[in-house]
C-alpha positions as CSV (number, residue, x, y, z in Angstrom):
1,M,123.4,165.8,157.9
2,K,124.9,167.5,154.9
3,I,128.7,167.4,155.2
4,K,131.1,170.0,153.7
5,R,134.7,168.8,153.7
6,L,138.1,170.4,154.1
7,L,140.9,168.8,152.2
8,I,144.4,169.0,153.7
9,T,147.2,167.7,151.5
10,A,150.9,167.8,151.0
11,L,151.1,169.9,147.9
12,G,154.7,170.8,148.7
13,C,155.7,167.2,147.7
14,L,155.1,168.1,144.1
15,L,156.8,171.5,144.3
16,M,160.0,170.3,146.1
17,A,160.4,166.8,144.7
18,P,163.4,167.6,142.5
19,M,165.3,169.1,145.4
20,M,164.3,166.8,148.3
21,Q,163.2,163.3,147.2
22,A,163.0,161.8,150.7
23,Q,161.6,164.8,152.6
24,T,157.9,165.8,152.7
25,A,157.2,169.5,152.7
26,V,153.7,170.3,153.9
27,T,152.2,173.6,152.7
28,A,148.7,173.2,154.2
29,G,147.9,172.2,157.8
30,M,148.5,173.5,161.2
31,M,151.8,174.2,163.0
32,Y,152.1,172.6,166.4
33,G,155.1,174.1,168.1
34,K,157.9,173.4,165.7
35,K,156.1,170.5,164.1
36,Y,153.9,170.5,161.0
37,G,150.8,168.4,160.7
38,V,147.0,168.2,160.9
39,T,144.9,169.0,163.9
40,Y,141.5,167.3,164.0
41,M,138.7,166.4,166.4
42,L,136.6,163.3,167.0
43,P,132.8,163.7,167.1
44,K,130.5,163.2,170.1
45,S,126.9,162.1,169.7
46,Q,123.8,164.1,170.0
47,L,120.3,162.8,169.6
48,E,118.3,164.5,166.8
49,V,114.5,164.1,167.1
50,Q,112.5,164.7,163.9
51,V,108.8,165.2,164.3
52,F,106.4,165.0,161.4
53,A,103.0,166.7,161.9
54,T,100.1,167.8,159.7
55,K,98.0,170.9,159.9
56,H,94.4,170.3,158.9
57,T,92.2,173.3,157.9
58,F,88.5,172.8,157.2
59,Q,86.5,175.4,155.3
60,P,82.7,174.7,155.2
61,G,81.0,174.7,151.8
62,E,79.0,177.6,150.4
63,F,75.9,175.5,150.3
64,C,76.6,173.5,153.5
65,K,73.1,174.3,154.9
66,Y,71.4,172.6,152.0
67,A,73.6,169.4,151.9
68,D,71.0,167.2,153.6
69,L,68.1,168.7,151.7
70,Y,69.4,168.3,148.2
71,L,72.1,165.7,148.4
72,H,70.9,163.8,151.5
73,L,74.3,164.3,153.3
74,G,73.5,164.3,157.0
75,D,75.6,166.0,159.7
76,T,77.5,168.2,157.4
77,Q,79.9,170.5,159.3
78,T,79.1,174.1,159.1
79,Q,81.9,175.7,161.1
80,A,85.5,176.3,160.1
81,Q,88.0,174.2,162.0
82,E,91.8,174.0,162.3
83,Y,93.7,171.2,164.1
84,W,97.0,169.3,164.1
85,T,97.8,165.6,164.0
86,L,101.1,164.0,165.1
87,D,102.0,161.7,162.3
88,E,105.5,160.3,163.1
89,A,108.6,160.9,165.1
90,V,112.1,159.4,164.6
91,V,115.3,159.7,166.5
92,R,118.9,159.4,165.1
93,S,122.4,159.8,166.4
94,V,124.3,162.7,164.9
95,G,127.9,163.8,165.4
96,V,129.2,167.2,166.5
97,A,132.8,168.1,167.1
98,D,134.0,167.2,170.6
99,K,136.4,169.9,171.7
100,E,137.7,167.6,174.5
101,K,139.0,165.1,171.9
102,I,141.5,167.1,169.8
103,Y,144.4,165.2,168.2
104,F,147.4,166.1,166.1
105,V,148.9,164.1,163.2
106,E,152.5,165.0,162.6
107,L,153.8,164.8,159.1
108,K,157.4,163.7,159.5
109,D,160.4,163.8,157.1
110,K,161.1,160.8,154.9
111,T,157.5,159.6,155.2
112,A,154.6,159.6,152.8
113,A,152.4,162.6,153.6
114,P,148.8,161.4,154.0
115,L,145.9,163.1,152.3
116,M,143.6,163.9,155.2
117,E,140.0,164.9,154.7
118,L,138.1,166.7,157.5
119,T,134.4,167.6,157.9
120,E,133.4,171.3,158.0
121,E,133.6,171.1,161.9
122,G,137.1,169.7,161.8
123,T,136.4,166.0,162.6
124,I,138.2,163.3,160.7
125,Y,136.5,161.8,157.6
126,S,139.1,159.9,155.6
127,I,142.8,159.4,154.8
128,N,144.2,159.0,151.3
129,L,140.7,158.9,149.7
130,P,140.2,161.5,146.9
131,I,137.0,163.6,147.0
132,S,136.3,162.8,143.3
133,G,135.5,159.2,144.3
134,R,133.0,160.1,146.9
135,K,129.3,159.6,146.4
136,A,126.9,162.4,147.3
137,E,125.4,162.0,150.8
138,N,121.8,162.9,151.8
139,A,121.0,164.6,148.5
140,P,118.0,166.9,148.9
141,Q,114.8,165.5,147.5
142,A,112.7,167.6,145.2
143,A,109.6,169.0,146.8
144,T,106.3,167.8,145.5
145,S,103.3,170.0,145.4
146,Q,99.7,169.0,145.1
147,K,97.9,170.1,141.9
148,A,95.3,172.8,142.7
149,K,91.6,171.9,141.9
150,P,89.7,174.1,139.5
151,D,87.3,176.7,140.7
152,P,83.8,175.0,141.0
153,R,82.1,178.1,139.5
154,S,83.9,177.3,136.2
155,F,81.4,174.4,135.9
156,F,78.3,176.5,136.6
157,T,75.8,176.7,133.8
158,E,74.1,179.9,132.8
159,E,71.0,178.9,134.7
160,I,73.0,178.4,137.9
161,L,74.7,181.7,137.6
162,S,71.3,183.4,137.0
163,A,69.7,181.9,140.1
164,S,67.9,184.5,142.2
165,S,68.8,183.1,145.6
166,T,71.4,181.0,147.3
167,A,68.8,178.3,148.0
168,K,67.9,178.1,144.3
169,M,71.6,178.1,143.3
170,A,72.2,175.2,145.7
171,E,69.2,173.3,144.2
172,L,70.5,173.7,140.6
173,V,74.1,172.7,141.6
174,A,72.7,169.6,143.2
175,Q,70.8,168.8,140.0
176,E,74.0,169.3,138.0
177,I,75.7,166.8,140.3
178,Y,73.0,164.2,139.6
179,N,73.3,164.9,135.8
180,I,77.0,164.2,136.0
181,R,76.4,160.9,137.8
182,D,73.9,159.9,135.1
183,S,76.4,160.8,132.4
184,K,79.1,158.6,134.1
185,N,76.7,155.7,134.3
186,A,75.7,156.0,130.7
187,L,79.4,156.0,129.6
188,V,80.2,153.0,131.7
189,R,77.2,151.1,130.3
190,G,78.0,152.2,126.7
191,E,74.6,153.9,126.5
192,A,75.9,157.4,125.9
193,E,75.4,158.9,122.4
194,N,79.1,159.7,122.1
195,T,80.6,156.8,123.9
196,P,84.3,156.6,122.7
197,K,85.5,153.2,121.4
198,D,89.0,153.9,122.7
199,G,89.5,152.8,126.3
200,A,92.0,155.6,127.1
201,Q,89.6,158.3,125.8
202,L,86.8,156.8,127.8
203,Q,89.0,157.0,131.0
204,I,89.8,160.7,130.2
205,M,86.1,161.5,130.0
206,L,85.3,159.7,133.2
207,D,88.2,161.4,135.0
208,Q,86.9,164.8,133.9
209,L,83.3,164.0,135.1
210,N,84.7,162.7,138.5
211,L,86.6,166.0,138.9
212,Q,83.5,168.0,138.2
213,E,81.4,166.0,140.6
214,E,84.1,166.3,143.3
215,V,84.5,170.1,143.2
216,L,80.8,170.7,143.0
217,T,80.0,168.4,145.9
218,E,82.6,170.2,148.0
219,L,80.3,173.3,147.8
220,F,78.1,171.3,150.1
221,T,80.5,169.1,152.2
222,G,83.3,171.7,152.5
223,V,87.0,171.4,151.8
224,T,89.8,170.2,154.1
225,T,93.4,171.3,153.2
226,T,96.5,169.8,154.8
227,E,100.0,171.2,155.3
228,S,102.8,168.9,156.4
229,Q,105.6,170.2,158.7
230,T,108.8,168.7,159.9
231,Y,110.4,169.9,163.2
232,T,113.9,169.0,164.4
233,F,115.2,169.0,168.0
234,R,118.7,168.3,169.2
235,M,119.6,167.1,172.7
236,A,122.5,165.5,174.6
237,P,122.0,161.7,175.1
238,E,121.3,161.7,178.8
239,M,121.2,158.2,180.4
240,A,117.8,158.9,181.9
241,A,114.1,158.0,181.6
242,N,111.2,160.3,180.6
243,V,113.2,163.4,179.5
244,V,110.8,165.8,177.7
245,A,111.9,166.0,174.0
246,F,109.1,168.2,172.7
247,R,105.4,168.9,173.3
248,F,102.4,168.6,171.1
249,S,98.9,170.2,171.0
250,Q,96.1,169.6,168.6
251,K,95.5,173.4,168.5
252,A,99.1,174.6,168.4
253,G,100.9,171.7,166.9
254,V,104.6,170.8,167.8
255,L,106.0,172.9,170.6
256,E,109.3,173.3,172.5
257,S,109.9,171.1,175.5
258,D,109.3,174.1,177.9
259,D,106.0,175.2,176.3
260,L,103.4,173.9,178.7
261,T,100.6,174.6,176.1
262,G,101.1,171.0,174.8
263,E,101.4,167.5,176.2
264,P,105.0,166.1,176.6
265,A,106.7,163.5,174.5
266,Y,109.2,161.6,176.6
267,L,112.6,160.4,175.5
268,T,114.3,157.5,177.4
269,V,117.9,156.6,176.8
270,A,119.3,153.3,178.3
271,N,123.0,152.3,178.0
272,Q,123.1,148.8,176.6
273,G,126.4,148.1,178.4
274,L,128.2,146.8,175.4
275,I,131.3,148.9,176.1
276,T,132.3,150.5,179.4
277,P,133.0,154.2,178.9
278,Q,136.6,155.1,179.9
279,P,136.8,157.9,182.5
280,A,138.1,161.2,181.1
281,E,141.1,161.2,183.5
282,E,142.2,157.7,182.6
283,A,141.7,158.4,178.9
284,A,143.9,161.5,179.1
285,K,146.6,159.5,181.0
286,N,146.6,156.7,178.5
287,K,146.7,159.1,175.5
288,K,150.2,160.4,176.5
289,G,152.9,158.7,174.5
290,L,150.6,157.1,172.0
291,E,151.2,157.6,168.3
292,G,148.7,157.1,165.5
293,V,145.4,158.2,164.3
294,A,142.7,158.3,166.9
295,Y,139.1,157.1,166.2
296,N,136.0,156.3,168.2
297,V,134.6,152.9,169.1
298,P,131.0,154.0,169.9
299,G,128.8,152.2,172.4
300,K,125.1,151.7,172.0
301,A,121.9,152.9,173.8
302,L,118.3,151.9,173.5
303,V,116.4,155.0,172.7
304,T,112.6,155.1,173.2
305,L,110.2,158.0,172.4
306,T,106.6,157.9,173.7
307,F,103.6,160.2,173.6
308,K,100.5,159.6,175.6
309,Q,101.8,156.2,176.5
310,Q,102.1,155.3,172.8
311,Q,105.5,154.3,171.5
312,L,106.6,156.5,168.6
313,F,110.2,155.2,168.3
314,R,112.3,152.4,169.8
315,E,115.8,151.5,168.4
316,E,119.4,151.0,169.4
317,L,121.6,153.9,168.3
318,P,125.4,154.4,168.4
319,I,126.6,156.8,171.2
320,T,130.2,157.8,171.2
321,Q,130.2,158.9,174.8
322,L,129.4,155.3,175.8
323,G,132.4,153.9,173.9
324,S,136.2,154.3,173.8
325,V,139.0,155.8,171.7
326,E,141.4,153.5,169.8
327,Y,144.4,154.3,167.6
328,L,145.6,153.3,164.1
329,A,149.3,152.6,164.3
330,A,151.4,155.4,162.8
331,N,153.7,153.0,161.0
332,L,150.8,152.0,158.8
333,F,151.4,155.2,156.8
334,N,155.2,154.7,156.5
335,K,155.0,151.7,154.1
336,N,155.8,151.5,150.4
337,Y,152.1,151.0,149.7
338,T,149.2,153.4,150.3
339,I,146.8,152.8,153.1
340,T,143.3,154.3,152.7
341,V,141.0,154.8,155.7
342,Q,137.3,155.7,155.9
343,F,135.7,156.9,159.0
344,D,132.0,157.4,159.9
345,A,131.4,161.2,159.8
346,E,128.7,161.0,162.5
347,T,130.4,158.8,165.1
348,G,134.1,158.9,164.1
349,A,134.1,155.1,164.0
350,L,136.5,153.2,161.7
351,V,134.6,152.0,158.6
352,K,137.3,150.4,156.5
353,V,141.0,150.2,156.0
354,N,142.3,149.3,152.5
355,R,145.8,148.8,151.1
356,E,146.4,150.1,147.6
């Protein structure tokens, strides 16, 4: 998930340092009553299902009726066809802001004002870590496109173009294919009149002849083009079996879970019981009077995705709703040295704490 970040800092420290050396003046943040500080949220988990499918489109060749007669290619398809294949499906845990887990960090007098970095949604990302030192995350990959094949008619001889009927044209194209094969054999055996001595040049000539043979043969066999598509679905991590994540049809491709045109793909989420989730009432009661920076300790769930009784995905994933909330002591940030903290943007879990 691409993360845009919001930087909240104590710029007032620099502006007011000559006048108030021990007091921190915060110019950016959120006012909470008569207190100044930073309001942030912790993330909760959603399951993101990515489905990779391919659309196949078959177009019969112009001379498909003569494929067996002239090239001895039996059972050549003569009707156009379009269908989809389900290639792969993966599931990952992603974080969204949990509006039931809102916290406030007060920036008090005579303390070092921490540099807090939040995600675009307002969840905590880091403390006292400059943006300039951060590596780019999930950089988009350049799209690759398949090189188009040349028009087969660009290889037609004058005799082929002057043919009086489709049957005669098919016969002459088939003869041209046989001539190309003979030329390739002569080059490989070194029997051609202009066989190059340089191996690289020989390969270039063979590649060109292979391309001509391929595009001319497709006039008989037909051409299948493919188009890959990626679909993304988001859902809450229900602790249940056989929840419909999406549907798939060979004719229509990937469909929404409520579209009965396709067959269902089932998602099963099972709590691994590593951490017992704390009831909301108890968590709210325990939170009163606590000071510090809150962070998630996520639990884990075994997530399985199946389609037609075939397993597409099976893996343990972090789920914050199955975990608990812990706190970094506030006095960590009141020392003479600087504490830096890194959190996982997806789960809100503590990644590392360093002293600088």
